[in-house]
N, CA, C and O atoms as a MOPAC input file, in Angstrom:
PM7 MOZYME 1SCF
protein

 N     11.18000 1   -36.74000 1   -91.88700 1
 C     11.89300 1   -36.39600 1   -90.66900 1
 C     12.71900 1   -37.59900 1   -90.22600 1
 O     12.28100 1   -38.74400 1   -90.34100 1
 N     13.91600 1   -37.32700 1   -89.72000 1
 C     14.80000 1   -38.39000 1   -89.25800 1
 C     14.53800 1   -38.65500 1   -87.78200 1
 O     14.53700 1   -37.73600 1   -86.96300 1
 N     14.31600 1   -39.91600 1   -87.45900 1
 C     14.13400 1   -40.29400 1   -86.06300 1
 C     15.49200 1   -40.65400 1   -85.47300 1
 O     16.23200 1   -41.45500 1   -86.04300 1
 N     15.81200 1   -40.06200 1   -84.33900 1
 C     17.07300 1   -40.39000 1   -83.67500 1
 C     16.82700 1   -41.43400 1   -82.60500 1
 O     15.73100 1   -41.54100 1   -82.05300 1
 N     17.85500 1   -42.19300 1   -82.32700 1
 C     17.71800 1   -43.23300 1   -81.30900 1
 C     17.75000 1   -42.61900 1   -79.91800 1
 O     18.17500 1   -41.48000 1   -79.72600 1
 N     17.29400 1   -43.39500 1   -78.97100 1
 C     17.28500 1   -42.94400 1   -77.57900 1
 C     18.70500 1   -42.66500 1   -77.10700 1
 O     18.93700 1   -41.74100 1   -76.32700 1
 N     19.64900 1   -43.46400 1   -77.58000 1
 C     21.04800 1   -43.29100 1   -77.16600 1
 C     21.58100 1   -41.93000 1   -77.60700 1
 O     22.24800 1   -41.24800 1   -76.82900 1
 N     21.30200 1   -41.53800 1   -78.81900 1
 C     21.76200 1   -40.23700 1   -79.31400 1
 C     21.04300 1   -39.10700 1   -78.58900 1
 O     21.65100 1   -38.08300 1   -78.27800 1
 N     19.76400 1   -39.28500 1   -78.32100 1
 C     19.00100 1   -38.24900 1   -77.62300 1
 C     19.51000 1   -38.03700 1   -76.20700 1
 O     19.32600 1   -36.96100 1   -75.63800 1
 N     20.15200 1   -39.05600 1   -75.62700 1
 C     20.62200 1   -38.94800 1   -74.24300 1
 C     22.01900 1   -38.31300 1   -74.14800 1
 O     22.52500 1   -38.10300 1   -73.04600 1
 N     22.63700 1   -38.01000 1   -75.28400 1
 C     23.96300 1   -37.39300 1   -75.24000 1
 C     23.87500 1   -35.99300 1   -74.65100 1
 O     22.96200 1   -35.22500 1   -74.95200 1
 N     24.84800 1   -35.68500 1   -73.80600 1
 C     24.90000 1   -34.36000 1   -73.19100 1
 C     25.59500 1   -33.37600 1   -74.12000 1
 O     26.32200 1   -33.76400 1   -75.03400 1
 N     25.35500 1   -32.10300 1   -73.86600 1
 C     26.04000 1   -31.04700 1   -74.59400 1
 C     27.52100 1   -31.11600 1   -74.25300 1
 O     27.89400 1   -31.39700 1   -73.11400 1
 N     28.34800 1   -30.86200 1   -75.23500 1
 C     29.79200 1   -30.87400 1   -75.03100 1
 C     30.16100 1   -29.88900 1   -73.92900 1
 O     29.62100 1   -28.78400 1   -73.87700 1
 N     31.06900 1   -30.27800 1   -73.05900 1
 C     31.46400 1   -29.45900 1   -71.91200 1
 C     31.85600 1   -28.04500 1   -72.31800 1
 O     31.40700 1   -27.07200 1   -71.71300 1
 N     32.70500 1   -27.93200 1   -73.35700 1
 C     33.20100 1   -26.61500 1   -73.74000 1
 C     32.11300 1   -25.75400 1   -74.38300 1
 O     32.19900 1   -24.52700 1   -74.33800 1
 N     31.10600 1   -26.36800 1   -74.97200 1
 C     29.98400 1   -25.59600 1   -75.50300 1
 C     29.20500 1   -24.96300 1   -74.35600 1
 O     28.80100 1   -23.80300 1   -74.43700 1
 N     28.99800 1   -25.72700 1   -73.28900 1
 C     28.31700 1   -25.20700 1   -72.11100 1
 C     29.15100 1   -24.11000 1   -71.45400 1
 O     28.62500 1   -23.06800 1   -71.06300 1
 N     30.43600 1   -24.34900 1   -71.33800 1
 C     31.33800 1   -23.36100 1   -70.74500 1
 C     31.34200 1   -22.07300 1   -71.56400 1
 O     31.30400 1   -20.97600 1   -71.00500 1
 N     31.38800 1   -22.20800 1   -72.87700 1
 C     31.36800 1   -21.03500 1   -73.76100 1
 C     30.11000 1   -20.20200 1   -73.54300 1
 O     30.17800 1   -18.97300 1   -73.51700 1
 N     28.97400 1   -20.85100 1   -73.38900 1
 C     27.71800 1   -20.13400 1   -73.15300 1
 C     27.76000 1   -19.37900 1   -71.82000 1
 O     27.30300 1   -18.23900 1   -71.73600 1
 N     28.30700 1   -20.01600 1   -70.78000 1
 C     28.41600 1   -19.35400 1   -69.47500 1
 C     29.35100 1   -18.15300 1   -69.54800 1
 O     29.06800 1   -17.09500 1   -68.98700 1
 N     30.46700 1   -18.33100 1   -70.24700 1
 C     31.43300 1   -17.23600 1   -70.37900 1
 C     30.82200 1   -16.06600 1   -71.14800 1
 O     31.02700 1   -14.90600 1   -70.79100 1
 N     30.07500 1   -16.37500 1   -72.19500 1
 C     29.41300 1   -15.31500 1   -72.97500 1
 C     28.47400 1   -14.50600 1   -72.10100 1
 O     28.44200 1   -13.27900 1   -72.19600 1
 N     27.70300 1   -15.18000 1   -71.24500 1
 C     26.78600 1   -14.47300 1   -70.33900 1
 C     27.55300 1   -13.59600 1   -69.35400 1
 O     27.15500 1   -12.46300 1   -69.08100 1
 N     28.65600 1   -14.12700 1   -68.82000 1
 C     29.46200 1   -13.34900 1   -67.88200 1
 C     30.06400 1   -12.12200 1   -68.56500 1
 O     30.12000 1   -11.04100 1   -67.97700 1
 N     30.51300 1   -12.29400 1   -69.80400 1
 C     31.08800 1   -11.16400 1   -70.53100 1
 C     30.02900 1   -10.10400 1   -70.82000 1
 O     30.31600 1    -8.90800 1   -70.77100 1
 N     28.81500 1   -10.53600 1   -71.12000 1
 C     27.72100 1    -9.57800 1   -71.34700 1
 C     27.42300 1    -8.78500 1   -70.07400 1
 O     26.96200 1    -7.64500 1   -70.13400 1
 N     27.69400 1    -9.40700 1   -68.92100 1
 C     27.49400 1    -8.72800 1   -67.64100 1
 C     28.69100 1    -7.85100 1   -67.27500 1
 O     28.70900 1    -7.24500 1   -66.20400 1
 N     29.69000 1    -7.77900 1   -68.15900 1
 C     30.84200 1    -6.91700 1   -67.92600 1
 C     32.03800 1    -7.57800 1   -67.28200 1
 O     33.00500 1    -6.89500 1   -66.94700 1
 N     32.00400 1    -8.88700 1   -67.09800 1
 C     33.14300 1    -9.58300 1   -66.49900 1
 C     34.26500 1    -9.73100 1   -67.52000 1
 O     34.03000 1   -10.07100 1   -68.68000 1
 N     35.48600 1    -9.46900 1   -67.06700 1
 C     36.66800 1    -9.66200 1   -67.90900 1
 C     37.15300 1   -11.08700 1   -67.68100 1
 O     37.65700 1   -11.39600 1   -66.60100 1
 N     37.01500 1   -11.95200 1   -68.66100 1
 C     37.33300 1   -13.36800 1   -68.52600 1
 C     38.67200 1   -13.66300 1   -69.19900 1
 O     38.88800 1   -13.31600 1   -70.36000 1
 N     39.55900 1   -14.30300 1   -68.45600 1
 C     40.83300 1   -14.76600 1   -69.01700 1
 C     40.66100 1   -16.24600 1   -69.31700 1
 O     40.45300 1   -17.04900 1   -68.40800 1
 N     40.74800 1   -16.60200 1   -70.58300 1
 C     40.51500 1   -17.99000 1   -71.00800 1
 C     41.78400 1   -18.81500 1   -70.85900 1
 O     42.77900 1   -18.55800 1   -71.53600 1
 N     41.75100 1   -19.79500 1   -69.98400 1
 C     42.85000 1   -20.73500 1   -69.81800 1
 C     42.43600 1   -22.15200 1   -70.22600 1
 O     43.20600 1   -23.09800 1   -70.06400 1
 N     41.21900 1   -22.29300 1   -70.75500 1
 C     40.67200 1   -23.61300 1   -71.03200 1
 C     40.92600 1   -24.10500 1   -72.44200 1
 O     40.90100 1   -25.31300 1   -72.67800 1
 N     41.16800 1   -23.21500 1   -73.38200 1
 C     41.38500 1   -23.63600 1   -74.76800 1
 C     42.61100 1   -22.94200 1   -75.32100 1
 O     42.99500 1   -21.87000 1   -74.85500 1
 N     43.21900 1   -23.55800 1   -76.31400 1
 C     44.41100 1   -22.99300 1   -76.92000 1
 C     44.07800 1   -21.93100 1   -77.93900 1
 O     43.91400 1   -22.22700 1   -79.12200 1
 N     43.97900 1   -20.70100 1   -77.49200 1
 C     43.75500 1   -19.58900 1   -78.40100 1
 C     44.83400 1   -18.54400 1   -78.17300 1
 O     44.54700 1   -17.43400 1   -77.72600 1
 N     46.07800 1   -18.90000 1   -78.47900 1
 C     47.16700 1   -17.96700 1   -78.20400 1
 C     47.10000 1   -16.74900 1   -79.11400 1
 O     46.71300 1   -16.83900 1   -80.27900 1
 N     47.48300 1   -15.62500 1   -78.55900 1
 C     47.52700 1   -14.40800 1   -79.36700 1
 C     48.96500 1   -14.03300 1   -79.71300 1
 O     49.20800 1   -13.02800 1   -80.38000 1
 N     49.91200 1   -14.84100 1   -79.25900 1
 C     51.31900 1   -14.63200 1   -79.58300 1
 C     51.93800 1   -15.98200 1   -79.91100 1
 O     51.49300 1   -17.00200 1   -79.38600 1
 N     52.95900 1   -16.01000 1   -80.77200 1
 C     53.61500 1   -17.28400 1   -81.07900 1
 C     54.44200 1   -17.76000 1   -79.88800 1
 O     54.75700 1   -16.97400 1   -78.99400 1
 N     54.79400 1   -19.04600 1   -79.87400 1
 C     55.65700 1   -19.54000 1   -78.79900 1
 C     57.00600 1   -18.81900 1   -78.83400 1
 O     57.42700 1   -18.30600 1   -79.87100 1
 N     57.66400 1   -18.79200 1   -77.69300 1
 C     58.99500 1   -18.18500 1   -77.60700 1
 C     59.94600 1   -18.92400 1   -78.55200 1
 O     59.80000 1   -20.13000 1   -78.75300 1
 N     60.92000 1   -18.21000 1   -79.13600 1
 C     61.84200 1   -18.83700 1   -80.09100 1
 C     62.55200 1   -20.08200 1   -79.56400 1
 O     62.76800 1   -21.03000 1   -80.31900 1
 N     62.91600 1   -20.09400 1   -78.28300 1
 C     63.61400 1   -21.27400 1   -77.75300 1
 C     62.69700 1   -22.50100 1   -77.72800 1
 O     63.17400 1   -23.63300 1   -77.80800 1
 N     61.39800 1   -22.28100 1   -77.61900 1
 C     60.45300 1   -23.40600 1   -77.62500 1
 C     60.32700 1   -23.98600 1   -79.02500 1
 O     60.38600 1   -25.20500 1   -79.18900 1
 N     60.15700 1   -23.14300 1   -80.04000 1
 C     60.04800 1   -23.65900 1   -81.40400 1
 C     61.36100 1   -24.28400 1   -81.85500 1
 O     61.35000 1   -25.25300 1   -82.61400 1
 N     62.50100 1   -23.74400 1   -81.39900 1
 C     63.80300 1   -24.34200 1   -81.74600 1
 C     63.92800 1   -25.73400 1   -81.14000 1
 O     64.40000 1   -26.65800 1   -81.80200 1
 N     63.51200 1   -25.88800 1   -79.90000 1
 C     63.57400 1   -27.20100 1   -79.24200 1
 C     62.64100 1   -28.19600 1   -79.91200 1
 O     63.00600 1   -29.35600 1   -80.10300 1
 N     61.43300 1   -27.75300 1   -80.27300 1
 C     60.49800 1   -28.63000 1   -80.98300 1
 C     61.07300 1   -29.07000 1   -82.32300 1
 O     60.98400 1   -30.24200 1   -82.69000 1
 N     61.66000 1   -28.13200 1   -83.04700 1
 C     62.24500 1   -28.44000 1   -84.34800 1
 C     63.38800 1   -29.44000 1   -84.20600 1
 O     63.49700 1   -30.38500 1   -84.98700 1
 N     64.23100 1   -29.22700 1   -83.21000 1
 C     65.36400 1   -30.13500 1   -82.97700 1
 C     64.86100 1   -31.54000 1   -82.64500 1
 O     65.39300 1   -32.52900 1   -83.15100 1
 N     63.84200 1   -31.62500 1   -81.80000 1
 C     63.29200 1   -32.93000 1   -81.42000 1
 C     62.64700 1   -33.62400 1   -82.61500 1
 O     62.77800 1   -34.83800 1   -82.77200 1
 N     61.95600 1   -32.86600 1   -83.45100 1
 C     61.27900 1   -33.45700 1   -84.61400 1
 C     62.26300 1   -33.94100 1   -85.66200 1
 O     61.92100 1   -34.80100 1   -86.47400 1
 N     63.48400 1   -33.40400 1   -85.66400 1
 C     64.46700 1   -33.81200 1   -86.67000 1
 C     65.24600 1   -35.06300 1   -86.26200 1
 O     66.02900 1   -35.58700 1   -87.05500 1
 N     65.04300 1   -35.54200 1   -85.04600 1
 C     65.72800 1   -36.76700 1   -84.61500 1
 C     65.14100 1   -37.97500 1   -85.33300 1
 O     63.92000 1   -38.12700 1   -85.37500 1
 N     65.98000 1   -38.83400 1   -85.89700 1
 C     65.46200 1   -40.01000 1   -86.60400 1
 C     64.68800 1   -40.97100 1   -85.69900 1
 O     63.77900 1   -41.66000 1   -86.16200 1
 N     65.04000 1   -41.01800 1   -84.42400 1
 C     64.35600 1   -41.93900 1   -83.51700 1
 C     63.05100 1   -41.36500 1   -82.97100 1
 O     62.40100 1   -42.00500 1   -82.14400 1
 N     62.65800 1   -40.18000 1   -83.41300 1
 C     61.43900 1   -39.55100 1   -82.91700 1
 C     60.22000 1   -39.90800 1   -83.76500 1
 O     59.12800 1   -39.39400 1   -83.52100 1
 N     60.38800 1   -40.76800 1   -84.74000 1
 C     59.29200 1   -41.09900 1   -85.64700 1
 C     59.05000 1   -42.60000 1   -85.62800 1
 O     59.99700 1   -43.38700 1   -85.63700 1
 N     57.80400 1   -42.99000 1   -85.60100 1
 C     57.44600 1   -44.40300 1   -85.60800 1
 C     56.31200 1   -44.66500 1   -84.63700 1
 O     55.84100 1   -43.76400 1   -83.94200 1
 N     55.89300 1   -45.89500 1   -84.60300 1
 C     54.79700 1   -46.27900 1   -83.72200 1
 C     55.31600 1   -46.51400 1   -82.31100 1
 O     56.41500 1   -47.03400 1   -82.11500 1
 N     54.51700 1   -46.12600 1   -81.34600 1
 C     54.84400 1   -46.40900 1   -79.94900 1
 C     54.52800 1   -47.87600 1   -79.65900 1
 O     53.69100 1   -48.49400 1   -80.31700 1
 N     55.20900 1   -48.40500 1   -78.67100 1
 C     54.88200 1   -49.73400 1   -78.18000 1
 C     53.44600 1   -49.68900 1   -77.66000 1
 O     53.11200 1   -48.80800 1   -76.86700 1
 N     52.60700 1   -50.60200 1   -78.08000 1
 C     51.20100 1   -50.55300 1   -77.69400 1
 C     51.00100 1   -50.75200 1   -76.19900 1
 O     49.92900 1   -50.44200 1   -75.68100 1
 N     51.99300 1   -51.25600 1   -75.50200 1
 C     51.88200 1   -51.41500 1   -74.04700 1
 C     52.41900 1   -50.19700 1   -73.30600 1
 O     52.29600 1   -50.12400 1   -72.08400 1
 N     53.00600 1   -49.24700 1   -74.01300 1
 C     53.58100 1   -48.07400 1   -73.37000 1
 C     55.02000 1   -48.32100 1   -72.96300 1
 O     55.50400 1   -49.45200 1   -72.98500 1
 N     55.68500 1   -47.26200 1   -72.59700 1
 C     57.08300 1   -47.38600 1   -72.16800 1
 C     57.13100 1   -47.96300 1   -70.76100 1
 O     56.14300 1   -47.89300 1   -70.03000 1
 N     58.27500 1   -48.53800 1   -70.37200 1
 C     58.38800 1   -49.03100 1   -68.99000 1
 C     58.09600 1   -47.93700 1   -67.95700 1
 O     57.46500 1   -48.20700 1   -66.93500 1
 N     58.54900 1   -46.70700 1   -68.21600 1
 C     58.29300 1   -45.61600 1   -67.26900 1
 C     56.80500 1   -45.32200 1   -67.16000 1
 O     56.30000 1   -45.06700 1   -66.06600 1
 N     56.10100 1   -45.35700 1   -68.28400 1
 C     54.65700 1   -45.12300 1   -68.26000 1
 C     53.94600 1   -46.23300 1   -67.50000 1
 O     53.06300 1   -45.96100 1   -66.68500 1
 N     54.32400 1   -47.48200 1   -67.75900 1
 C     53.68100 1   -48.59500 1   -67.05900 1
 C     53.93200 1   -48.53300 1   -65.55700 1
 O     53.03700 1   -48.82300 1   -64.76200 1
 N     55.15200 1   -48.15400 1   -65.16600 1
 C     55.47600 1   -48.02600 1   -63.74100 1
 C     54.64000 1   -46.91500 1   -63.10400 1
 O     54.09700 1   -47.09300 1   -62.01300 1
 N     54.53800 1   -45.77800 1   -63.77800 1
 C     53.73800 1   -44.66600 1   -63.25500 1
 C     52.26900 1   -45.06500 1   -63.15600 1
 O     51.59200 1   -44.71300 1   -62.19100 1
 N     51.77400 1   -45.80200 1   -64.15600 1
 C     50.37700 1   -46.24900 1   -64.14300 1
 C     50.11800 1   -47.17000 1   -62.95800 1
 O     49.11400 1   -47.02500 1   -62.26100 1
 N     51.03800 1   -48.13000 1   -62.72700 1
 C     50.88600 1   -49.05000 1   -61.59300 1
 C     50.87000 1   -48.27800 1   -60.27400 1
 O     50.08100 1   -48.58600 1   -59.38100 1
 N     51.74100 1   -47.27700 1   -60.15500 1
 C     51.80000 1   -46.47800 1   -58.92800 1
 C     50.50500 1   -45.70400 1   -58.72900 1
 O     49.98300 1   -45.62300 1   -57.61700 1
 N     49.98700 1   -45.13300 1   -59.82300 1
 C     48.77600 1   -44.32400 1   -59.75900 1
 C     47.53000 1   -45.15800 1   -59.46800 1
 O     46.61600 1   -44.69400 1   -58.78700 1
 N     47.49300 1   -46.37400 1   -59.97800 1
 C     46.28200 1   -47.19300 1   -59.86200 1
 C     46.40200 1   -48.29500 1   -58.80700 1
 O     45.51000 1   -49.13400 1   -58.67900 1
 N     47.47800 1   -48.29100 1   -58.07100 1
 C     47.64200 1   -49.31100 1   -57.03700 1
 C     47.92600 1   -50.68700 1   -57.61000 1
 O     47.58100 1   -51.69600 1   -56.99500 1
 N     48.54500 1   -50.74200 1   -58.77000 1
 C     48.94200 1   -52.00400 1   -59.35800 1
 C     48.06400 1   -52.51300 1   -60.46900 1
 O     48.40100 1   -53.50900 1   -61.10800 1
 N     46.93400 1   -51.85500 1   -60.72300 1
 C     46.03000 1   -52.29000 1   -61.78500 1
 C     46.66200 1   -52.04800 1   -63.15800 1
 O     47.10400 1   -50.94100 1   -63.46400 1
 N     46.69800 1   -53.09200 1   -63.97000 1
 C     47.19700 1   -52.96700 1   -65.34300 1
 C     46.11800 1   -53.47900 1   -66.28300 1
 O     45.69300 1   -54.62900 1   -66.17500 1
 N     45.66500 1   -52.61400 1   -67.22100 1
 C     44.62900 1   -53.05200 1   -68.15700 1
 C     45.15000 1   -54.11100 1   -69.10800 1
 O     44.40700 1   -54.59100 1   -69.96500 1

């Protein structure tokens, strides 16, 4: 038998696994549940969305590594959100 460490034993159940169990119980009780929590689309994206994605992916400047510090706009938004804290 494999002994697990205390740290592994203290891990909680994944949030979506717990949510799935609750939803299953509600559905068994006859509730009609509309899932907005996970990406399970039953229709493809609208053509204008896939066209825009394709156009963006074909840009030569759309490929490469991001600056590890983030863009200036991201850093500014982060400072605003955190009151000036920068990791």
